[in-house]
N, C-alpha and C positions, 0 to 999 in steps of 0.2 A: 331641626333640633338645635337649639341654641343654649349655651351656658354662659356663665359670667366670663367675658373676654379678658378680665383683669385677674383671673384666678378664682379663689374661693370667695363666696359671699359671706355675709355676717352670720346667716343661719347655719352655714356649714361649720363655721368656727364654734358656734354654740353646741352643735351636735358632737364635735370632736372633744370639746371641753367637758361636756357631760359624760362622755364615755371615759375619759381619763380620770375624772373625779370619782366616777362609780367604781373603777378598779381600785383606786386608792382607798376608798371607803370600805370595800370588801376586804382588803388586806388588813385594815385596822380592826374590822369586826372579828376576823379569825385570830388576830393577834391576842385578843382578850380570852381566847379559848385554848391557847397552847399550854399543855401541862407537861409534856415530855418531848424528848428528841424523836421518839418513835412517832408521835403525833405530828411533829414538825416535818419530818422527812418522808414518812410513808402514810400519813393520815390515819394512823392506828391500825393499818393492815386490813380494814374491812370496808373499803370504799366501794361505791356502786360501779360495777364493771362497765356499764354503758358510759358513765361520765369519764371513767379512766380511758375508754376507747377514744372518746372525743379528744381528751387531753393528749393521748398518744399521737393522734393525727395532727393536732395543732403544734405539737412539739417538732414533728418531722416536716411539716409543711409550714414554711415561714414566708416572709415577704419575698424571699428569693424565689420560691416556687410560685407565689402569687403573681409575680411579675414575669418569671421565665416561662410559665405555661402559655399565656397569651403571646408573648414575644416569640417563643419557639414556633408556635402554630402559624403566626403571621409570616415569619421569615423562612421557615424550613419545612412547614407542612405538618400533616397529621401523624407522622410516624411515632411521635412521642406518646400518643394515646395507646399504642400497642403494648406499652409496659404493663398494662393491666392484665395481660395474658399471664403474667408471672404470679398473680395473686394466689391461685390455688396451690402452687408449689410452695410459696412463702408460708401460707397458712399451715400446710401439712408439716413442713420442716420445723418451723418455729413452734407451732401449737402442740405438736406431739413429739418432736425430737428434743427441743430445748426447754420449753416452759416446765414440763414435769421435773426435769433435773434441777432447775433453778428454784422451784417452789418447795422443794424438800426442806430447805432452810430459809428461815426468815432473817434476812440480813439487811442492814442499812446500806452498806456499800457492796456492790456486785463483786468487787475485787477481793473481798474476803474469801470468796470461793477458790481463788487461785492459790492462796497460801496453804490450804489443806493438802494440796497435791504437789505443788511445785516450790513452796517456800515463800518467805517474806519478800525476797528480792523480786520475784515475778509479780507478786501482788503490788509492790510499789511501782514496778515498771508499767503494769496495766493502768494503775491509778494516774501516774504521771502522763502517760500517753493520752488518757481520756481528758485530763485537765487541759493539755495543750490543744487537743482536737476541738473541744468546746469553746475555748477562748478564741481560737481562730474562726470557728463557725459564727460565734456571736459578733465578733468584730466585722466579719464579712457582711452579715445580714443587716446590721444596723447602718453600715456604710451604704449598702445598696438601697436601704430604706430611705436614708437621707438624700441620696442622689435622686430617687424617684420623687420624694416630697419636694425637692428643689424645683423639679420640672412642674409639679402640680402648682406650687406657689408662685411660679414664674420668677424665681430669684436665681442669682448666680451661685456657682459652686462654693463661693466663700461662706455661704450660709449652711453648708452641709454639716460642719462640726456642731453648730448650734442645734440643728435638728437631731443629730445623733445624740447629743447630750440630753436633750429633752426626752427622747424615746427611752434611752437607757435609764434615766433617772426615775421615770414613772414605773417602769418594769421592776427595777431593783427595789424601790420603796415598798410596793405592795407584796413582792415576793419575800423580802426580808421580814416583813411584819407577819404575814399570814401563813407562811410555810406551804406545804404541798396542797392543802385543802384550798387555799386561796388560788393557787396556780391552776388546779384542776377546774374549779368553778369558772374562773376567768377564761380558761382555754375553751370551755364549752360555749360560753358567750361569744368568744372570738371566732370559733368555727361557724356559728350561725351567721355572724356578720360577714365572714368570708364568702359563704355560699350566697347570702343575700346580696352582697355587692356584685358578685358575678352575674346573678340572675337579673339584677336591675340593669346592668349594661346590655345584656342580651335583649331584654324587653325594650329598652329605649332605642336601640338600633332597629329592632323589628318594627317599632312604631314609625320610625323615620322612613324606613324602606317600604312600609305598607305590607309587610309580610316577611317571609324567610327567603327572599330572593338573594340575600347576601350569602347564603350557605353555598360553599364551592362544590360543584358537581364534577369538575375536571381538575387535573393537576395544574397548579398555577405556574406562570412563567418564572416567578422569583423563587420557587421552591427548588432546591438542588436535588440531584439524583441520589436516591436512598435505596440501594439494592436489598434483596432478601438476605444475602450474606456476601461478604467479600474477604478474601485473604490479604487484601491490600491494607496494611495498618494505617495508612493515611486517609482512608475513607472515613469521613466524620461520623456518620451513623449508618448502620445497616440494621434491618429489622431484627434478625436473630441476635446480633451482637448487642443491641440495645436491651433486648429482653434478658439476655444473660447478665449484662451489667447491672440492670435493676434488681434482678433476683439475688445476685451475690451481695449487692449493697444492702438490700433490705434485711437479708438473713444475718449478715455480719453486724448490722446496726442493732437489730433485735437481740443478738446474742452476746454483744460486748459493750454496748453503750449504756452507761449508768442512767441516763435520762429515760430510757425505755424499760430496762429491767427494774428500775425503782418503781415504775408504775405497775408492773406485774406484781411486785411485792406489796403494793398498796391494796391488792385484792385478797380475798380470804383463802383461795386455793387455786390449783391448776385449772380446774374447770372454769372458775370465774375469770382467771387470767386469759383463757382462750376466748371467752365471750368478749373481753376487752379487745383482744386482737382482731376478732371478727368485726367488731364495730369499727375499729380503726381502718381496716382494709376496705370495708364497705363505704365509709365516709370518704376515704381517699379516692376510690373509684368514681364516686358521684362528683366530688368537687374537682378532681383532676379532669374529668370529662367537661365539666362546666367551664373551666378555665381555658381549655383548648377551643371550645365553642366560642368563648369570648374573643379569642384570637381570630377565628373565622369571621365573626361579626364585625370586628374592627377592620379586618382586611377588606371586606365588602363595603363597609361604610366609607373608607378613605379612597376606594377605587371610584366611588360615585362622587365624593367630595374631595377631589384630587388636590384642591388648593387649601385644604384644611390643615395641612401639616407645615410647621415652620421649617426654615432652612436648618439642615443638620439632622433632621429626623425623617426617616423614610421607611418604606415597606421592606426594602432590601437591606438597609443600613440603620443601625440604632433602633431596631424594631422593639427592643425592650422598653424604650421610652414612649412608645405610642400609647400604651394603656394609661400611664399616669397623665400624659398630655390630654388624652380624651376625657379623663375624669374631671380635670380642671376647667377645660375650655369648651367642652361639648355636652356636658350634662347639666340639667337644670339645678338651680340652687336648692339645697336640701338633699337631693340625690347625691350630689358630689360629696357632701359631708358624710353621708352614710358609707360610701365606697372608700373614702379616705380613712374613716374610722376602721373599716375592714382591713385596710393595709396597715394601719397603725397596730391593729390587733394582731395581725400576722407577725409583725416584727416582735411585739412583746411576748407572744406565745412561746417563741423559741428562746428569747432572753430569759424569761422567768424560769423556764425549765432548766436551762443551762446553769443559771445562778444557783438554783436550789440543789441541783445534782452535784455541782462542784463543791458546794458547802458540805454536802453529805460525805463526799469522798475525802475532802481535806480533814474533816473532824474525825471520821472513822478510820481512815487509812494512815493518817499521819499524827494528828494530835492524840487520839485515844491510844494508838498503837505504841507510841513512844513516851507518852507522859507517865511519869512514875505514879502520880496520884490522880485518879480519875476525876473529871469535872462533875459537878452536880448537874442535875437535869436543867435547872434554871440557868446555870452558867453556860451549859452547852448551847442552849437556844440563843443566849446573848452573844456568844462567840460567833455562832452561825450568822446572826444578823450583821455583825460588823464585817465578817468575811464577805457577805453579799455586797456591801458597799465597796470593799476593796476590789472585788472581781469586776464590778461595774466600772470602776475607774480604769482598770487595765483594758477592758473591752473598748471603752471610748477612745483611749489612747491608741490601741492597736488598730482601730478602724482607719486611722489616717494612712496606714501603709497599704490598704487593700486596692487603692486606685492603680497601683503599679502592676497588678496581675492582668495580663492581656486576655481578651476574649469576651463573648457575651455572657450573660448571667449564668446560663447552663454550664458553659465551659469553665468559667471562673470558679464556680462552686465545686466542680469535679476536680479542678487542679489544686484546690486548697484543702477542703474538708475530707476528701477521700484518701489523702496521704496516710492517715492513721486508722481508718475504719477497719480494713482487713488485718493489719498487724495486731490490733487489739483483739479481734475475734480469734486470731490464730492462737493467742495465749489460752483462751477458753477451750478451743478445740483440742489442744494438747492436754490440758488439764482434765477434760471430761472424757475424751475418747481415745487417747493414746497412752496405754498403761506403761509403756517403756520410755516415755518422754523424760528427758533430762533438762534441767534449767539452762545449761550451756547451749544445748541444741535449740531450745525454745528461743533464747536470746538471739542466736545466730540466724534463725529463721525470721525473726522480727526485723532484724537489721537489714537482711537481704530483701525482705518485702518492702520496707520503707524506701530503700535505695531504688528498687524497681519502680515503685510508684512515683518517686521524684523524677526519674529519668523519663518516664512516659509523660507525666503531667507537664513538665517544662522542656519537652523535647525540642520545641521551637527555639527557645532561648539557648539551649545547650548545643543543638546540632544545626540550627538554622531553620528558618521557615521554608515550607514548600514554595518554590518560586512560581509555580503555576497557579496554586490556589490561595496562597497567602496564609494557609492554615498550618498548624503543627504537623510535622511529618508523621507523628503517631497520634491517633485519635484518643481523646480523653476516655472514650468508651472502653479502652483496654486497661485502664488503671486498676480497677478492682479485681477483675479476673486474673490478670497477670501477677499482681502483687500477692494475691491469695495463693496462687499456684506455687510461686517461688518460695513463699513463706513456708507452706506446708511441706514441700519437697525438701528444702534445705534443713528445716527443723527435724524432720523424720530421719534423714540420712545421718545428720550429726548425732542425734540421740541414739541411733542404732550403733554407730561407731563407738560411742562412749560406753554403751552397754556391753559391747563385745570386748572392749578394753578392760572394763571392770571384771568381766568373767575370767579373762586371762590372768588378771592380777590377784584374784581371790584364791586362797589356799585350797 
């Protein structure tokens, strides 16, 4: 199986250009149909649940996951696939515990729900944390996308800013024009491209190997030890620990992230929102499995073609770069273009969602909340579009700092984007389920949760790397569980203390 040894062929560039042009055209088409902010941010509240489910998936699975799935399977083994065991728990907790509560009110910004119970301060705290979270998330994913595309194009790292700018520009333009409807439709197309790209790679390797001999039937020498469970915090991954980590991350994201809740609000009722959630979890299981199998296929391929990897990229080191290198130099012309378009799609699917959601939060939680004279519907949409371009500029600038975070894609993602996932959800937990919660207690819990997440995420930089393994002394796997536990315990204890003080002071 031979590809263009100088990178992408002309036909590949044509495919990529057609895809980018198509998304821009879709944004322009829906821009002519925008009549209100409700239409711009929630699609009118009656969008197809299946399409919303695909959009949910594309929002949460970006180029980060598209690269880290195969890379993790190549370098670390199949343990990551076991996170799918968490799906039933996630569906029950989110579908029947959270969605009915959220769908009782049709809101543009999720954080409006916090003000009713805990006041405007907590609402603004949640909105601010979300904005920071998504800005960091988008900066990270387009940097990693640029890094992967540089490998595919066979160019140096100095071209990464150019690639980052192009990706961000296309995503911001069609998002700012078309609103949520353009985002959801393009997310659907992007999901199909992601799955198609993964299946094409598996097919091409199978053709090259004359079957499925590449599929590993024994534990590979380069895979590290991954126990069922370990009390050693330095163990990078254990089976039960990874399932717990994934469960908490998913529930917290679905319960506190505007990009997710905004899509629930785009459906008609709680039953429709649950159908969207079912679709999202099913698609995540299918594509997650496919990406892990891609990793196995590439592992088998390069064990046969041992001389096919350049210096600096290996099965045990820099495994995250094997997938993009294979796309560029070992796939036929045309097929490479389709898979690159899938990677491009994965990047834009998270950028478009983040941009649209941040615009919704800024306009609802800040501009509308404090502006004396409300904006007209037309002015609302116009402001949101300008905000989109401002957000895109911040993201492109912020991406230049992401190279300084150590670790592979999986670890880097956990070390950055997970710092605020559980503290944001903690605000909703106290607002919805703790009747005695007090704002001071909630803030104290959030601060302690964030500090805990930072100490674990950057334990290697703070306390020194493990001299034996070269890894962080505390695994990224403990970020979400530990931060959530500390957050809820501190918030509850402080709220109880304040309530007791209030009772003693009351006449």
